[in-house]
C-alpha positions in Angstrom: 23.8 -39.8 -77.1 27.1 -38.5 -75.7 28.1 -41.5 -73.6 29.8 -44.1 -75.8 30.7 -46.4 -72.9 27.3 -48.1 -72.5 26.0 -48.3 -76.1 22.4 -49.4 -76.7 22.3 -51.8 -79.6 19.4 -50.0 -81.3 21.2 -46.7 -81.4 21.8 -45.4 -84.9 25.5 -44.9 -84.3 26.0 -48.4 -83.1 24.1 -49.8 -86.1 26.3 -47.6 -88.3 29.4 -49.1 -86.8 28.2 -52.6 -87.5 28.0 -51.7 -91.2 31.4 -50.1 -91.6 33.0 -53.3 -93.0 30.4 -53.5 -95.7 30.6 -49.8 -96.6 34.5 -49.8 -96.8 34.5 -53.0 -98.8 32.1 -51.5 -101.3 34.2 -48.3 -101.5 37.4 -50.3 -101.5 38.8 -47.5 -99.2 39.0 -47.2 -95.4 40.5 -43.8 -94.7 38.3 -40.8 -93.8 39.6 -37.5 -92.3 42.9 -39.2 -91.5 41.1 -42.0 -89.6 41.3 -45.6 -90.7 37.7 -46.9 -90.2 37.7 -50.1 -88.1 35.0 -52.8 -88.5 32.9 -53.7 -85.6 31.5 -57.2 -84.9 28.3 -57.8 -83.0 29.1 -57.7 -79.3 32.4 -55.8 -79.7 33.0 -52.2 -78.6 33.5 -49.9 -81.7 36.7 -48.0 -82.1 36.4 -44.5 -80.7 37.9 -42.7 -83.7 35.7 -44.6 -86.1 32.7 -43.5 -84.1 34.0 -39.9 -84.3 33.8 -40.1 -88.1 30.5 -41.9 -88.2 28.9 -39.5 -85.8 29.9 -36.6 -88.1 28.1 -38.2 -91.0 25.0 -38.9 -88.9 24.9 -35.3 -87.6 25.3 -34.0 -91.2 22.1 -36.0 -92.0 20.1 -35.1 -88.9 20.5 -38.6 -87.5 19.2 -40.3 -90.7 21.2 -43.6 -90.9 20.5 -44.5 -94.6 21.4 -41.0 -95.8 24.5 -41.0 -93.6 25.6 -44.4 -95.0 25.1 -43.1 -98.6 27.1 -40.0 -98.0 29.9 -41.9 -96.3 30.1 -44.3 -99.2 30.3 -41.5 -101.7 32.9 -39.7 -99.7 35.1 -42.8 -99.3 34.8 -43.4 -103.1 35.9 -39.8 -103.8 38.8 -40.1 -101.4 40.0 -43.3 -103.1 39.9 -41.6 -106.5 40.9 -38.1 -105.7 43.5 -39.0 -103.0 43.0 -35.7 -101.1 45.2 -36.8 -98.2 48.2 -36.6 -100.6 47.3 -33.0 -101.6 48.7 -31.4 -98.4 52.2 -32.8 -99.3 52.2 -31.5 -102.8 53.9 -28.3 -104.0 51.7 -25.5 -105.3 52.3 -22.3 -107.3 53.2 -19.5 -105.0 52.5 -17.0 -107.8 48.9 -18.3 -108.0 48.0 -19.2 -104.4 50.6 -17.6 -102.1 49.0 -15.7 -99.1 45.6 -17.0 -99.9 45.0 -19.4 -97.0 46.3 -20.2 -93.5 45.5 -22.7 -90.7 46.0 -21.5 -87.2 44.8 -21.9 -83.6 42.9 -19.5 -81.4 42.1 -19.4 -77.7 39.2 -17.6 -76.1 36.7 -18.0 -79.0 33.4 -16.7 -77.8 31.0 -19.1 -79.6 32.7 -22.4 -78.6 33.5 -24.1 -75.3 36.9 -25.4 -76.5 40.0 -24.2 -74.8 41.6 -23.9 -78.2 40.1 -23.9 -81.7 41.5 -24.6 -85.1 40.7 -21.8 -87.5 41.1 -21.6 -91.3 41.6 -18.1 -92.9 40.9 -17.6 -96.6 42.4 -14.3 -97.6 40.9 -13.5 -101.0 42.5 -10.1 -101.2 45.7 -12.0 -102.0 44.1 -12.8 -105.4 42.4 -9.4 -105.9 44.9 -8.0 -108.4 44.6 -10.9 -110.9 41.7 -13.2 -109.9 41.9 -15.1 -113.2 45.5 -16.2 -112.3 44.2 -17.8 -109.1 40.8 -19.0 -110.2 41.3 -19.4 -113.9 42.4 -23.1 -113.6 39.5 -24.3 -111.6 40.9 -27.8 -111.0 44.2 -26.4 -109.7 42.4 -24.0 -107.3 40.3 -26.9 -106.0 43.3 -29.1 -105.5 45.0 -26.2 -103.5 41.8 -25.6 -101.5 41.5 -29.4 -100.7 45.2 -29.3 -99.6 44.4 -26.5 -97.1 41.4 -28.5 -95.8 43.5 -31.6 -95.3 46.0 -29.5 -93.4 43.0 -28.4 -91.2 42.0 -32.0 -90.6 45.6 -32.8 -89.5 45.3 -29.9 -87.0 42.0 -31.3 -85.7 43.8 -34.7 -85.2 40.7 -36.9 -85.3 42.8 -40.0 -85.2 43.7 -39.2 -81.6 40.3 -37.8 -80.5 39.1 -38.9 -77.0 35.9 -37.0 -76.4 32.5 -38.3 -77.7 30.4 -36.2 -80.1 26.8 -35.7 -79.0 23.9 -36.8 -81.2 22.4 -34.4 -83.7 20.8 -31.5 -81.8 22.2 -32.6 -78.4 25.2 -30.3 -78.2 28.3 -29.1 -80.1 30.9 -31.2 -81.9 34.3 -30.3 -80.3 36.2 -31.5 -83.4 35.3 -28.8 -85.9 37.3 -25.9 -87.3 36.2 -22.3 -87.5 36.4 -20.7 -91.0 37.0 -17.1 -91.9 36.6 -15.7 -95.4 38.3 -12.3 -95.8 37.3 -10.2 -98.8 39.3 -7.0 -98.1 40.3 -5.3 -101.3 38.2 -7.6 -103.4 36.0 -5.9 -106.0 32.7 -7.8 -106.5 31.8 -5.5 -109.4 34.3 -7.0 -111.7 34.5 -10.7 -110.8 35.3 -13.0 -113.7 33.1 -16.1 -114.3 36.0 -18.3 -113.1 35.6 -17.0 -109.5 32.0 -17.9 -109.4 32.7 -21.3 -111.0 35.4 -22.1 -108.5 33.3 -20.9 -105.5 30.3 -23.0 -106.5 32.4 -26.1 -107.1 34.1 -25.8 -103.7 30.8 -25.3 -101.8 29.3 -28.3 -103.5 32.4 -30.5 -103.0 32.9 -29.6 -99.4 29.3 -30.1 -98.5 29.4 -33.6 -99.9 32.8 -34.9 -98.9 33.7 -32.8 -95.8 30.6 -32.8 -93.6 30.8 -31.5 -90.1 34.4 -30.4 -90.3 33.6 -26.7 -90.0 31.4 -25.1 -87.3 31.1 -21.4 -87.6 31.9 -19.5 -90.8 32.6 -15.8 -90.7 32.6 -13.6 -93.9 34.4 -10.3 -93.2 35.0 -7.2 -95.2 32.0 -8.1 -97.3 30.2 -5.5 -99.5 26.4 -5.7 -99.8 26.6 -6.5 -103.5 27.9 -10.0 -102.7 24.4 -11.5 -102.6 25.0 -14.1 -105.3 27.3 -16.1 -103.1 24.9 -16.2 -100.1 22.2 -17.3 -102.5 24.4 -20.1 -103.8 25.2 -21.3 -100.3 21.5 -21.3 -99.2 20.7 -23.6 -102.2 23.6 -26.0 -101.5 23.8 -26.1 -97.8 21.5 -27.3 -95.0 19.6 -24.7 -92.9 21.7 -25.7 -89.9 24.9 -24.8 -91.9 23.4 -21.5 -93.0 22.5 -20.5 -89.4 26.2 -20.8 -88.5 27.2 -18.2 -91.0 27.9 -14.6 -90.0 28.5 -11.8 -92.5 30.1 -8.5 -91.5 31.2 -5.4 -93.3 34.3 -4.7 -91.3 37.1 -7.1 -90.4 37.6 -5.4 -87.0 34.2 -6.8 -85.9 35.6 -10.4 -85.9 37.1 -9.9 -82.4 33.5 -10.0 -81.0 33.3 -13.6 -82.1 36.8 -15.0 -82.0 38.1 -13.2 -79.0 41.2 -11.0 -78.2 43.6 -13.6 -79.5 42.6 -13.0 -83.1 45.0 -10.8 -85.2 45.2 -7.1 -85.1 43.6 -6.8 -88.5 40.5 -8.3 -87.0 40.3 -6.1 -83.9 42.2 -8.4 -81.6 45.6 -8.3 -79.9 47.2 -11.3 -81.5 49.8 -11.5 -84.3 48.6 -11.3 -87.9 47.5 -14.6 -89.4 50.3 -14.5 -92.0 52.8 -14.4 -89.1 51.7 -17.5 -87.3 49.5 -19.4 -89.7 50.4 -22.7 -91.4 49.8 -23.2 -95.1 50.6 -25.6 -97.9 54.0 -26.0 -99.6 54.8 -23.6 -102.4 57.2 -23.9 -105.3 59.9 -21.7 -103.8 60.9 -24.9 -102.0 60.1 -23.5 -98.5 57.2 -24.9 -96.5 55.2 -21.9 -95.4 54.9 -22.8 -91.7 55.4 -20.5 -88.8 56.1 -21.5 -85.2 
């Protein structure tokens, strides 16, 4: 269903909205993706931004309401305990994480119908010289990665979303980011155990607590030997998620998917991501944000 004006009472999304009060009470938390979930009484029209969040959890579970409710409850409980929305305002070690990730906007993306898309770039080559420094403290890396994801959610601005999201299988969700993982200069022959541990933890955590926030994922500058990560993803992610992953050997191939606006290092005509991207705050006291 893509029309949220005339809502059938039997629709799963409507039934989900009627149970928000119970779910948030059990979790003792109401914030999800920057949206404060609003309760709906029988006969009332549900809040649009609340429906945005609920529909994401429904789509993540192929329209299965009990499973969607269970995942939402767990995600709310995690957000109460972990407080991820505070992470994007924290200060991180530039020595460990500087240059590793950026959030930016792109126009002309081939695989979406949006006029403009939010894109996350993870530049793992920034950690290539000393991966243990970046990934050795798994909890610190996860907190940094969560901060970057919360920055992405801020860019998606779900708390001011106006379009409805179609039901599972009925069309694309316009409120998702595109993700690029760049492995240029990364040697996969000498990866310490900490890298695999951090990657596996992130994949598991994000699939549980950030469903339907990322649409397409592009893995660029990837050598063939990197089969272990693809195997891990297939085990942890749904078949729908795996189908939206594209792996390519050369970064310059990315322009075919993200359009001419992507940076020169990816075959486009736009500025490099480190020139225009936004990232978290680092301990040099300067917020790494470009206009």
